N, C-alpha and C positions, 0 to 999 in steps of 0.2 A: 498159931502154926506159922512158921516161918516161910512166906511165901509161894509165889508160884514158880513153878521149876519149869522151863523150856526143855524138853529133852529131844532127843534126837533117834532116828530110827534104829540104830544098830545099839547102841547104848542106851539110847534112847529109853526104851521101853522098860519099864520095869513089867511091861505085860509079860505075863507068864505063859509060857508053852501049853496048849492045850494037850492031855492024855490021849484023849480020843479025837482025832482030828480028819476032816474032811478035804480040809485044805493043806495037805500034807507039806510039813517041814515049813510051814508060814502061816501059821494059826496062833492068835495071840489076845490075851483076856485081861482087861483091866480093872479093877474097883478101883472108882475114882475117889479121889480126898478131896474136902472141900478147901478153897484156897490155892488149887495147884492145878497150872496149866501143863497139860500133855500134848507134845507134838509126834505125829506119824507123818512118816513120808514113804516115798518110793524107795527102792535099793538105791544107793549113790546118790542121793538126791544132794545138792541142786543139779547135779548131771541127770542126764537122761538113763533110765534102765536100758539092758541091750536088747538084743533081737531075738533072745529066745525065749520060748513061752514059759510061763510061770501063775501062779494066783496066790492070793494073800487076803488074810482075812484078818478084821480088828474089831473086839468087842469090848465095849465098855459098858460098864454099869454105874449109875450115880447113886447115892445115898436115898431113903426112902424118901420122899417129897422134892425131891428133885430132877431135873431132865440133864441129858447130854447136849450140850450146845457145841456145835460143828462150825469151823470157820475154813473154808477148804480154797486150794489153786488148783486145777487139773488141768494137763497139758499132754493129752495123749492124741492118736490119730483120729479123725472126725469118723470116717466108716460112713456108711449109708445107716440110718437109724440105730446109731452106736452100736453096729453088728461088730467090730473090730475091738480095739484097748477100749475097756470101759471100767469106769468106778461105780460101784453099787452102794448107795445107802438104805439100808433098812432102818426107818425111825420106828418102827415096831419093835425091834429089836431080835425079828425071827432070824434063825442062825443058818438058814440056806438062803436067805436072801432073798425069798421069792416076792413079789409084789415089791421090789426095791425099786428106788429113784435112781436112774441112770443117767450118768454125766460123761460126755467125752467131749473131743475139741480143746479149745482153751479158752476157760473161764474160771470166775471165782463163784461162790456160794455160800450162804449161812444158811443151816437149819437144825432146828431140835428136834430131839426126839421125842415120841408122843408120851412115853411113860420113864423108866428108870433106867432101860437100855437102850442102846443104839449099836448097829454092825456097818462096819465099812468092809466092802468088799474090792478088790482088785482083780482084772481078770486081763490076761495078755496072752493074745493066741499067737499061732505061728505066723500068720502074717505081720506083726508088729515091727515098725519100724524104730521103736524106742519111744519114748514119754515120760512123764514124772508128775508127780502129786505132792501136794503137803496139806496137812490139816491140823488145826490147833483145836484140843477138846477141853472142856470143862464142866463141872456140875453146875449148873444154878438152878437157882427157885423157880418152881412153875410159874408162878406169878412174875417173874423178873420181867422189870419194865425202864427204859431210859428213853430221853432224847422226845420229851412230850413237850409240845409247844401249846400254850394256852390261847384261848380268843375272848376278845372284849371289845367295848367301843374304841373304834380309831382315835387317837389325839391329833392335833395339829401338827404340821410339819415343822421343823427348826431348821436353823442354817445348816446346812451342808450333811444333813441326816433327818430321820424321822425320830419322833419320840415313841419308845415301843409301847405297847399295850401294857396295864398294869399286871405284873406276873406273866407277862408272855414268853418269858425265858426263863422260867423256874429253876434253869441249871447255872444260871449266872449268879455270881457274889462279888463283892468288892472289899478290896481290903483296907481297913479303918487304921490308920495313925492313931491309936489309942490316947498318946500325948496331947496331940493336937485336937483330935475330936473331928478328923477329916479324912474323907476318901483320897487314896492316893494311887491306888492300882487296881487292876479288875483280877478276875481269876474265876475257874469252872469249877462247878461239883462234879466230881468223877466218882464218889461213892460216899458212904454216909460217913465216914472219917477223914475223908481227904479233897484236897482243893489244887489244881494245876494251874500254876502260874509263871509269869519269867521270872529266872533268877535274878536278874537285875531289880527288881522290887523287893528283895531280901537282903541284897547287901548291906552293910552296916545297920542292919538290925535285928533285933532279939525276940524270940515268940512272944513274951510278953506285952510287948509294943505293938503288937498286931492283932486286930480284930479282922474276923470274917462276918460280913454284914449280907444276909441271904433273904430272898423273899419281899425284899423293900422295892418301892418305886420313888417316890420324891421323900430323899432322906433327910429335909428339912422338916416336915410337917408329921409323918409317922403315924397318919390316921387314913391314909388312903389305900392302904391293905393290912389284911388282919394278921399275914404270916412273916413279915417282918421277924427277924431274930438275931441277935449279936454272939457268935462265937468267939471264944477265945482259941488261940493258937498253941499247942502242944510241943510241938516241933518243926524247922525245916529240913526238907532234904534239897539241897542244891544241886543241879547235875556236877560232876566231877571234873567234865572238861569243859565247863561254861568259862569263857571270855570274855572280860569285860571291856578290853580292846577292842575284837572284831564282832562281840556279841553273838559268838556263833555258841550252838549249844545251850542256849538262852531259855531253859526250862528249871523248873523246879516245884515242889510238891510242900503243902502244906498240912501236916496233921492238926486234927481239931480236937481240942482238950476233952472234948465229951461230943457223943453222936449227934449227928444234925439229924433232925428230927423231920421227914418228908411227908408232904401234904401237897394241896393242890398248888401252891405257891414256892414250894421247895420240892425241887428232885433233881435227878441226876442228869447229866447228859452220857450220850453213847461215845463211848470211844470208838474211833474207826478201824476196827479188824478187818470190816470187810472192805475196807478201801486199802491195803495194805500194797495190793498190786494194782491199783487203779490208777491210771492218770486223767485226773481231772481238771485238766489243764481245758479252759474255757467255758468252764462252769461256774456258777456266781454264789458267792460266799456274803457271809454278813458278818460286821464286827458290832459288838455290843459294848458300850461303855459309859461312865460318868464323867468322860474327858472333857478336854476343853472344845468349845465350837469350833475354832480356831486356833492358827500357834500364836500361843501369846495371849489369847484370851480368855475370858472366865469360865471355870468349870460347870459344868453342868448339873443341876441338881435331882435331875430326872437320867436314866438311862435311855441314850440315843442307839441307834443302829443304822448302819450304812453297809448299803449293797455293793461289792466290787467284785470284779472278774478277775478269776484265777488265772495267772499268765504263767509261761515256762520261764524256766529258771536262766534260759539262753535269753529270752528278751530283758527279764530283770537285771541282769548282768551289764546290759546297756546302759543302764543307768546308776545301778548300784554295784560297789564292789565287794569281793571276797566273799561272794554267793554258792554256798555249798548246797549237796544233794539235800539235806537236813533241814531246809528252810524251804518257805512257800511264799510266792510274792502275791498281792493283790493290786488292783490298780483300776480305777474308773475314775475319769477327770470329775474333779469336783467332790469325789467321795471318799473319806480316807478315818484311819484311826488317828488320834491325836493326842496330845500330852494327858497324862494321867489315864489314859486307855490300856497303858502296857500290863501287860500279864492278862489281859483279859481275851475272851474267845474270839476264833474264826469260824464260824459256823456253817457248817454244807447242811441246806435241808432234801433230805430225797424225794422221790415222786410219791412217797407215800406219807410225806410230813414228818418222818424221823428225823431228828437233829444231830447231828455228828460233829464233834471239835475236833477240827481237822488241823488247827493252827493255833498258837498262843502268840498276841501280839508282841512284836519285839521293838522294831524301830523303823524310822523313816527319814525323809528327809524334807522336814518340814511338814505342813499337813494338807492334802486336797490339793496340790499343786501338779507338777509336770512328775512326781517322781513315784514309784510304786513303794507299797509297805513290804517290809520284810518281818516273816514271822517265823516260828520253831514249827516244825511240820511234824504232826503228833504220829504219824505213822513210824518216823522214824525211832520215837521213843517209846513204841508200845512195850516192849521186854524190859527197857528200863523201869518204866512204871509197875510192871508185874513184878518186877525182881524187888521194889522198894516199898510196897504195899500188901497188905495182907487181906483184902477184900476180893471178893466175887465179881466179875464183870457181867454184864447182859452182851451177848452176842448177837446183834441185831443187824 
């Protein structure tokens, strides 16, 4: 099935009108299709809805064995105990939204229905001053999992960073030049069929020449983990607006020739759906890659990780030129991505230990000096990723 459609509230929904309505003139139902992402939003979104009272309800049903995944942003008057404008979510699919979870104020949230059905309700009273909300919905398997990190014995420090634990990041992948037999770029597993990487890692290359190494650690010995596997590339999808001059829109997808087999040492990252409207400036992220330990130095035989602080684009622009909103910068003195790390991940780990890929390593000025690294901001390209792939993704 061709991909995920992002639909909008009016045209949006192929949501069918209910025949018997408790929510008069604003009651919708949708049978979710696999591989399709639906978007629901308040009237006039992204503008605020007006000051007249109304109520709307959206019921979604996933196929048997699947649940409804919600990724929502709500911005409505706070009230006392959410007694004014409020968004209701029934994870049990009860149509009258009794015992529903209640959301108000300004926040984002993610949630899954408990079974095949879920219901969203919007109640707007006479006292409203206006508000808005938007939710992405999709059907995901009940056992949907992403972003899990593995533990093991720690290994010693290396110049400029730390060697990762064996299979610590099962979503990390390396791009291999099959002609030279060398790792030359990084990537991240986002589904059983796709790797996200940098566009500049694929220029002047053809799929037959690029392998995807997953589940490995020291790629020179091949005996330190049982999960290593090499997959061939089937096709490249480079962003249409990629500029080799400015490195803007430096993002691409690789489709593998066969499905990637998931196990303890190989599994997908979480795409940052829940951080689409969040500012993570000041938080810490990790670069992972087989790149050089210093500019012009030798390539590492094992994946290294370096923790950097996410800085604002304003601060980044003081050192680097042509920074756009679709890029995210990181800087910590002495810590950085370096040569051959390009295309690899910029990971953000939340308080629950779930790993999200917030950036694709793009470029810098030297390594570990006084200049920040510039990376492609994944949240700016989620719709593009959805439009180019036919996989379901976890909304965690």
